[in-house]
C-alpha positions in Angstrom: -132.3 -136.9 25.6 -130.7 -135.6 28.8 -132.3 -136.1 32.2 -132.0 -133.9 35.3 -129.4 -136.4 36.7 -127.4 -136.2 33.5 -127.3 -132.4 33.6 -126.4 -132.3 37.3 -123.6 -134.8 36.8 -122.2 -133.0 33.8 -122.2 -129.7 35.6 -120.3 -131.2 38.5 -117.8 -133.2 36.5 -117.1 -130.8 33.6 -116.4 -127.6 35.5 -119.5 -125.8 34.3 -119.3 -122.1 35.3 -122.6 -120.7 34.1 -126.0 -122.1 33.1 -127.9 -120.0 30.6 -131.7 -120.3 31.1 -133.5 -119.1 28.0 -137.1 -118.3 27.2 -139.0 -116.3 24.6 -141.2 -113.2 25.1 -144.6 -112.7 23.6 -142.9 -111.2 20.4 -140.7 -114.3 19.9 -137.5 -112.6 21.1 -135.1 -114.8 22.9 -134.4 -113.8 26.5 -132.1 -115.4 29.0 -130.6 -115.3 32.4 -127.5 -116.9 33.8 -127.3 -118.9 37.0 -124.4 -120.5 38.8 -124.1 -124.3 39.1 -125.1 -124.3 42.8 -128.6 -122.9 41.8 -129.2 -125.7 39.3 -130.9 -128.1 41.7 -133.3 -125.3 42.8 -134.0 -124.5 39.1 -135.1 -128.0 38.5 -137.1 -128.4 41.7 -138.9 -125.0 42.0 -137.7 -122.9 39.1 -135.9 -119.6 39.0 -137.9 -116.4 39.6 -138.0 -113.6 37.0 -139.8 -110.3 37.0 -142.5 -110.6 34.4 -143.0 -106.8 34.4 -139.5 -106.4 32.8 -140.3 -108.7 29.8 -141.9 -107.3 26.7 -145.5 -108.4 26.4 -145.7 -109.6 29.9 -145.9 -106.2 31.7 -149.7 -106.3 32.1 -149.7 -109.5 34.0 -151.5 -109.7 37.4 -148.4 -111.5 38.9 -145.0 -109.9 38.6 -143.3 -113.2 39.4 -142.9 -116.0 36.9 -140.6 -119.0 37.2 -138.3 -120.5 34.6 -138.4 -124.3 34.7 -135.5 -125.7 32.6 -136.1 -128.6 30.3 -133.1 -131.0 30.6 -133.8 -132.5 27.2 -132.7 -129.1 25.6 -129.3 -129.2 27.4 -126.6 -127.7 25.1 -122.9 -127.0 25.6 -122.0 -123.5 24.4 -118.6 -123.5 22.7 -117.1 -120.2 23.6 -115.5 -120.9 27.0 -113.6 -124.1 26.6 -110.4 -122.8 28.3 -111.7 -122.1 31.9 -115.0 -124.0 32.3 -118.1 -124.6 30.3 -121.2 -122.6 29.7 -124.4 -124.6 29.1 -127.8 -123.6 28.0 -131.3 -125.0 28.5 -134.6 -123.8 27.2 -137.2 -123.1 29.9 -140.9 -123.1 30.3 -142.6 -120.3 32.1 -144.9 -121.1 35.1 -146.7 -119.2 37.8 -145.4 -119.5 41.4 -147.9 -122.3 42.1 -146.5 -124.3 39.1 -149.3 -123.8 36.7 -148.3 -123.0 33.1 -148.1 -119.3 32.1 -150.6 -118.8 29.3 -148.3 -116.5 27.3 -145.4 -118.9 27.3 -144.6 -119.2 23.6 -142.9 -122.6 24.1 -146.1 -124.0 25.6 -148.1 -122.5 22.7 -145.8 -124.1 20.2 -146.1 -127.5 21.9 -149.9 -127.2 21.9 -149.9 -126.3 18.1 -147.7 -129.3 17.4 -150.0 -131.6 19.4 -153.1 -130.2 17.7 -151.5 -130.8 14.3 
């Protein structure tokens, strides 16, 4: 299991060029955005804003802004840029600007189903 510190150190020491933050829409389709390493600290602290109106199944939300909060335990190195810097990926949870969980976050629903089982 990786921690926030592990991810931050790896990004600095291993020439990470891009961080892919991935999440799933209401239909289970994977979506992602890329951020630069200098945005990683902010991603862990506050999250990275996305426009919920542009995501399938989220367009009827009362708030257009949602935040991606990366889970450092899902840290994965993507293999296709080994020559000139790494690309890494983390799965994210979706939260409202105040930090409360987004009720249509498929990852949160899956976690709840596992806990209920």
